[in-house]
C-alpha positions, 0 to 999 in steps of 0.5 A: 494409541492406548484406546486403539490397543484396548479396542484390539484386545476387546475385539480379539477376545470377541472373535473367539465367540463370534467367529467360529473359524477363529475360535481355535486360534491363539489370542495373538493370531486373532488380534493380528486378524483384527488389525489386518481387517481394520485397515489400520496399516493402510490408513497409517501409510496414508497418514505418513504419505500426508506428512503426519508423524506417528504421535499425530497419527496416534492422536487422530486415532485416539480422538476417534476412540480407535474407531477407524471407520469414523476417521475414514468418514471424517476424511471423506467429509473434509474432502466434500468441503474442498480440503485438499489432500495435502492438508487433510493430515494437518487438519486431522492432526491439529483439529482437536475435539471436532473429530468426536463431533457428529457431522450434523454439527459440523455442517451447521458450522459450515452453513453459518460461515457461508451465510456470512460471506465465506463461499463454499469453495473457500471453506476448504482453504479456511479450514485447512489453515484454521481447523480450530473453527470446527471445534467451536459451538454455534453460539461461540462462532456467532459471538466471534462473527458478531465481534467483526460485524459490529465494526460495520463489516458487511458479508463481503468484507467479512468473507474476504477477511476470513479467507485472507486470514482464517486465524483472525476468526478462530485462533485467538481468544475473545479476550485477546481480540478485544484487547487488540481492538481497544489498542488500535482504537487509541490511534483515533480510529472509529468503529467503521474505520477499524472494521475496514482496516481489519477487513483489509489487513486481518493479520494485524490480529496476530501481532503482539501488543507488547512485543510488536506494537508498543515498541513501534509506537515508541519509536515513531513517537521519537521520530516526532510522528503524532497520533494522527500521523500514526493513524494515517500510516496505519490506514494507508499501510497497515503492514507496517504494524506487522513488521519487525522494528529492529530488522526491518524498520530501523535500518530503513530509517537509518538509511534515510538519515545517512543520505541526508534526510534531516532527522526532523523530516524523517517523520514527515517522510514516513507519514507522507509515504508509509509504503517506503517502510515495506520496500526492500532496502537493497532491492528497491530503496538503494537502487532508486537513490543510486539512479537519482545520483548517477542517471538523473544528475542529482547532487549528493548534497541534494538527494536528502532534500529530494527524498524529503520533498517527494518520498514517492520517488522511492516507490517508482520503477526504475525501468518503467518510470524513472529511466523513461522520464530521464531519457525524455528530458535528455532528448529535449536537450537538457544537460545531465547536471541541469536535469539534476537541478530541476529535479532538486527544485521539483522532484515530482518531475520524474514521476509524470507520465511522458504522454502527459509531458509531451503536449505541454512541452510542445505547447510551450515551444510552438504556441507560447514560443518560449525558450527552453531556459524558461522551462529549466527555470520553472520545471513546475510548469509540467504540474499544471493542467494544459486545458485548465491553466496553461492555455487560458492564462496564455490566451489572456496574456495575448489578449492584453498584449503582455508577457510575464515569466512562467512562475508568475503566469501559472502560480496563484488563483485566477483572481491573483492572476487577473490582478497581476494582468491588470497591474501589468496592463496599467504599467504598460499604459503608464509607460506608453503615456509617458513615452507619448509625452516625451515625444510631444515635448520633443516635437514642440522643442523642434518646432520652436527652434525652427521658428526662431531660426526663421525669425533670425533669417528674416531679421538678417534679410531686413538688415541687408536691405 
């Protein structure tokens, strides 16, 4: 507050000359009058109301060289760009050198941000979370904006990125920004892919290479995840690279190993379904596993296999997806343990929408006239399109008067299926031809026996005569 105190001293001394009504009063009295007239008491009360500490208040006042009128104008300007009251104190306390800048320069910065997709009604939110943006010169701000636009970001993506995480633009040094981008490129990302990635998850720029990324990459490497696998994880779920390895990621991997997912399959699970690492272990992952074991009939020895084959199950809602599917299959007359075997054979079974399953089941039972046993033996039946696969192939079987198991009817390409049909028709033709030969042979033998009997009878008749 030294500068403000100096201002009080100067103004109190000047009052003796400029204010005849105060000339006869003591210096302390004139200083008291100046302090009261300056409005600093009300201003300090306002700052305290907005959760500012006394050192922060002193910093703001000193930044304006004790000119309280400038502080008031700055508050008015911040409100004009939609900085909310609850954040005004924070912006003033952490803003730094922008408090001494003229408003034309500040408006130029705001206009520049607007020209690159940061909407006017977003500006207050952006400045509230990163007041450092107001400290940049126009040239420095242009350099930072170009850093992102050179990666293929359009105005819409850039504006959304700045709104989602303003610090990506204004908090880090250009050197830090470049080093992080170069590290991310080592995963095989192109410039455009990197632009899309940072537009979607700009919080990556806040992560430390040494403390966050390098330990994670080493850990994933030991899980046999290749660079391409890490790239997929980064593109599908970039949040993973913002998570703490020790407290968030490692416990989930350990849990997967504990339920029976083989160590050599863990990496494939994470690459196939990266979001699993972002789910809560106790609120999401464990409850789904318990549901599969208790309600879906999956055996303890099969649960690891089920998760390894279809880790997306861990992302399903128990109430709105898994429970509904289990109830539907049980309503078909499928026993609890039988359903568990079906899920072990084809885990995706529980992720299908019941509205899609129902017409396929009705076609199987009413049109194809197949027993429930056929479905139990081949639960993958539900994975095929009714219109494009099941109906056409069933009609072909009917046209050729043959039958085959669902497994052979639905798997393979159309050419392979046509070949199976031809082979089945040939077998039937050979069978029918062989049966005809046998029947003809039997008929000939019967005729010959009849003729021999007639001859014997005739011969006996002659002997009597």
